[in-house]
N, C-alpha and C positions, 0 to 999 in steps of 0.2 A: 739938421735933421736930429730929432731926439736920440739920446743914447740908446733907448729901447730898440729903435729902428736899426741902428748899426748892429746891435747885438743879434737881433733877429736875422738880418741879412747874412751876417757871417755864420750864424749857427745853421741856417738853412743850407748855405752852400757846402758846409763841411759834411752834410749828410751824404752827398754824392761823391765826395772825393775818393772814398775807398774804391769805388767802381769805375769812376770816369776820369780822374785827374792825375793819377800817378803814372809816371813813366815806366815803361817795361824795364825789367832788371837784366835781361839777357844782354850780355856784352856783344857788340858788333864786331865783326872781323875788321881788323885794322891792318894797314901796311906796316911792316916792321923795319926798323933801321938795322944796321950791321950789328948792333949790340942786342938785337931782340926786343927794343923798346918800341912801343906803339907811336906812330906818327899820326898827327892829326892836322887836317888842313882847315883853312878858313873858308866858311861858306859866304859870309858877308861881314864887311866892316860896317859897324853902326856907331856913329859918333866916336866916342872914346873907347868903345868896346867891340867885341866881335861875336858872331854866331859860328860855332864850330861844326864841321861836317859830322863829327861824332854825335853831337846833340841833334842835328838835323836827322841823321840816320835813326837815332833812337825814338824820336818823336814820330817820324813816319811809320816806324814799326808799331809804335803804341796806337796811333791813330788807325792803322790798318787793322790791327787786332780788334780794336773796339768796334769799328764799323762792320767787320766780318761777324763779330758776335751779335750785332744788331740786324744782321742779314741785309745790310745796306750795300747796294751795287757800288762798286768802286770805279772812279774814273781812271784814266791813263796814269801810270805811275809818275809821269813828268809833271802832269797837272796837279796831282796829290802833293808832290814833293814841292812844287811852287808855292802852293797854298800854305803848307806847314812852315816853309821858310818865311813866308810873309808874316805868319802869326808869331814866329820866334823873333823876328825883326822888331815888330811892334812891341812885343814883351821886353825886349832888351832896351828899347827906347823908354818904356815906362819904368823899368828897374833903375835905369840911370837917373831919370827924373826923381824917383822915390829916394835914391841915395843922396842926391843934391838937396832934397827936402829934409833929410834927416830921419826918414821914416825907417825904423828898425823893429823887427820882431824878435823880442828876447827869447831865450831858451825856455823860460818858464811860460811865456805866453804860448809858444809852440807846443810845449808839453800839454798845456791845458786843452789846446785845440785837438791834439792827438787823443786825448782822454775823451773828449766829446765824440769824436769819430767812433772810437771803440764802443762807447755807450750807445750811440745811435745804431750801431750794427750788432748790439746785443751781446758784445764780448767785453773782457776786461782789457786794460791797456797792455798788460803782460802777454795777452794772447794775440794782440795786434800783429806783431811781426810774423808769427806762424800763419795767421790768416792771409797776410800779404804774400808770403812765400807760396801759399797754396794757389795763388792767382799768378804766380810767376813775377812777383814784384819785390824789389829790394827795399828794406826798411829805411836804410839811410838815404837812398835816393828819393823815397816817398817823403821823408821829412823835408828834404830840400825843396820838393815841389810844393809841399804845404806851406813852408816858409814864404816862398815866392807868391803863391796864391793869396796869402793873408796880406803881404806887402802890397800887391796890386790893388787889392780891394780897399785897403785903407787910403792908397793914393787916389783911386777913383771917387772915394767917399770925400776926400778933401778938395779935389779939383773939380769935381762934377756935381755930386749930389747935393753938397752944402750950398751951392750956388743956384740951385733950382728954386724958383719962387712961385708961389700960387696966390693969385689975387682974390679977394672977396668976390668979385664979378665972376671969376672962373668957377668958384664954388657955387654961386647962385645958378649959373647956367648948367653946371653939372647936376645939381639937385632937380632942376626942372626937367632936364633931359631923362633923368632916371625915372621920373614918374610916367613918362610916356614912351620911352624907348625900350624895346624888348631886350637889347644887349645888356641892360643893367641886371637882368635875371638870368643871363646865360654865360656859359664859359666856352671858349673857342680854343682849339688846338691848331696853331698856325705855323706855317713854314714860309721862308721868304728868301729871295736872292737879291742882293744889293749890287747894282753896277754903280760904283762910286764915281763922282766927278770932283775935280779940284775945287777948292774954295772959290777961286776967281777964274772959273773955266771959260775959255774962249768959245766963240760960236762953233768952230769946227770941233772942239772937244765935246760940247754938249751934243752935237749931231752924231758924232761917233759912238758916244755912250748910249744915246737913244736907239741907234740902229742895232747895237750889240744887245741891248735889253729886248728889243723886239725880236731879234733872232732867237734868243734863248727862250722867250715867251712862246714863240711858235713851235720851237722844238719840244717844249714841255706839253703844249696842246696836242702835238702829234704823238705823244706817248713815251717820250724819253723820260727816264726816272728823274723826278724832281730833285731828290736828295743828291743824286750823282751830279746833276747840273750845279747844284749849290756848292758842293765840295769843289768842283772844278773851277767855277767862275765867280762865285759870290765874293764881294769884298767885305762882307760883314763878319764880325767876330763869331757869328754862329755858323760860318761856312762848314767847318769841320764836324758839326753836328748835323749835317745835311740840311742846314738852313732852319732847323726847328727852333721856334720860340717857346714851345711848351704850352701848357694850358694857361689861358688868361681870361679873366672876366672882360666883357666887352668894354667896360669902362677903364680897364688896365691896359688896353691895347695902346701902342704908340698912336699919338694923335693922328698921324697921316694915314693910319690903317683903319681906324675905327669905323668910319663911315662906309668903307669899301667892304669890309669883312661881314658886317651885319647883314648885307644884302646877297651874300653868297650861300651856296649850298655845299655840304661836304664833298670834296673832290674837285670843286671849281678852282680855276686858276684865273686870276684878274690880270688884265692888261697892265703894262708897266705904269706905275704911279710915280710922278715926279715929286721929290721932297728935297729939303736942303741937302741931305747927304748924297743924293743921287737918284737913280731909278730903281724902284722896288718892284719885283715880281712876287705876287703873294698867292700861296696856295691854302685854302681852308681844308685842314685834315679831318676835323671832327667837331661836333657841337654837343654840349650837354647842359642840362639844367642846373643852375646854382640854387638849390633849394635853401630856404631860410633855415637858420640853425636855431636850436633851442636856446633858452636863456642860460648864460654861462656866467661863472663867477669872474669878477674883475676886482683888481686892487688899484688904489691910487697912491703913488709913491713919489717922493722926491729924493735926490741924492746929491752928494758931493764927491767928485772923482779927483784923485790925485795920482800922478804917475811918477815912478822913479826915473832918475837920469844920472849922469855922471857925477853930480853933486849931492844927490839925495838917494840914499839906499832905502830898502824896505823899512828898517827900523826907524829911520828919520821920517818917512812919509807917514807911517803908522802912528808915530808920536804926535805929529802935526794934526792929524784927523782926530786923535784922542782929545787934544787940546781944544779943537773946534767943538767937539761934541760936548765937552764940559761947559764951554761958553754958552752953547745953545740951551743946555739944561739949566743954566743960571739966568736965562731970560733973553739972551741975544736972538736976533731973527735968523732963523735958518736960511730964508730966501736971500737975505741980504749977504750972508756969508757965502752962500753958493755962487751969487753973482760975482763976488770978488776973488774967490779962491777955487772954485771948481774948474777942472780942465776938460769937462765935457762940453765941446762947442755947440752941441745941439740943445742943451737944456740950461746951461749956466745963466744965460740971459733971462730965462724964465724962473730963476730962483731954484733951479735944479729939478723943476717939476717935470715928471715923465707921463703925467696924465693918467687916465684910466686905461687899463690894459689887462690882459690875462697873464698868469704866472709864466705860461710857456712861451710868452714874448721875449723872455730873458734867458740868458745862459743859465745852466742848472745851478751854478754856485750862487748866482745873484738871486735866483728864484727861491732857493732853499732858505737863504737868510730872510727874505721878505715874508715867506710863508710862516716863519716862526715868530713874527712880530705881532704884538697887540696894537690896536689902533692908536696912533700918536707916538708909539715907542720908537726910539732911535737906536739903531744897532750899534754894536762895537764896530771899530774898523775891521773890514775883511777885504780879502783880495780875490779878484778874478783875473781872467786873461787880459783884461783891459786896464787894470791898475787897481788901486786901493779906493774903497768907498766907505762912506757912512750913508745909511739909508733911513728914511722915516716913513712909516706906513700911515698915510693920511685917512684911509677908509677902505672898506670893502662893500661890494654890492652885487646883486644879480644884474646881468646886462639890461640896460634900460634904453630904449631907442628914442632918446630925446632929441630935439632939434640941434642942441649943442653937440651931442655925439655924432649925429648925422653929418654935421659940417666938418668935424675933425676927421671922420672917415672919408668924406669926400675930398678933403685936402690930400690925404694920404694916397688915395686912388688916383688923383690928378698928377700928383708928383710921380707916382710909380709909372704913369703912362708916358711921362716925359723923360724918364731916366735912359731908356734905350736909345732914343734918338740923340739926346744930348751927348751920351757916351760915344756914340759913333762919330758924331761931329768932332768931338774932343780928340778921339784917337786918329781921325783922318788929319786933323790939324797937326798933331804931333809927327805923324808920319811924313806929312808934306814938308814940314820944317826941318826935318832931321837930315844929316848927311848919311847916305847909305851907298855902299859899293858892293853889289852883289857879284860874287866870284864863283859861285857854285854852278 
């Protein structure tokens, strides 16, 4: 995936963190030992780590608080607790995998992410702690949650997103469908419940999952709250959001949902759909038109990315990029150097080319530098939360709906439609293969 897509995905997620992702700050009551020290029990042993009862209590309180704020009907406490514990178990598995892979979020990267959250909420970084306190959130705990979120997103980027491929035949089929299919011009708000099945499920396991899905489907048809059922029973990572996938273009929906959803009316609930991940029960919440946008300004850029590590500090990496810039100014090929030196896995093989895009596709620090360049100018080395860059502005234009641009957009849409399904499969595989001993 090009670097711009990673920047966009992370930037978008951080917009919501202030409201949705931070744990509550209130300390839970704990049993005390004879010295007045808090005791903490183990809720689950997960491979080489554990999930603590205190973390489970805090997360249950946070989820309850958020769902109540959304006026979402809550399931029984035992069901909610089981779902939250399962989510914490999967996160622990992911964090251990990230640690083994050497994925680390530096303090500077974290600070930049916090700065972006503050900017997107219309406040300064220095005002963020007070804003969090006003919501009952602890700043230090919030930073830990942010670091964890960034780590997990980078892990999923490495293990899932970068391995998703889109073939020319898929692009051709997409463009043909877009010409005749109404979903290309519409956006859908969708919720779903996943009843997962093991990768190599036996006949009895499939039958049991199918019966469970049918039971939940009929309960939803008979008027039970869909969000409550999702929170209680869904095996999807969206369970604790009431199963909500949010607004998606018809062409961005997971492949197995697209043909079903476009034939539904708002409020409809579809019969269980069999997919590789299991049985999906889908509710269409709302539909809206995706009106064409006006012409927009785009830039075409390429860059070389280098990151610091234990052997290379900021000064060293900055100097290396300065030397590369000098070599390019003296006539060496930017693309060739990007292919051999850039640490952006999404663009290095393309000579660092990020294609045509809008400035707001990038994080603010990157966009600011690009916006200040003349065409063909190469920036001085600069730093963002993802590392050190030099960037060259190759051109500016108004949005032009050429066939080439249509194909690139089609590729992005197809890849986006695959991400949810592939991520669910990957998470189920990690969970099935991990050693877990639930003690809570």
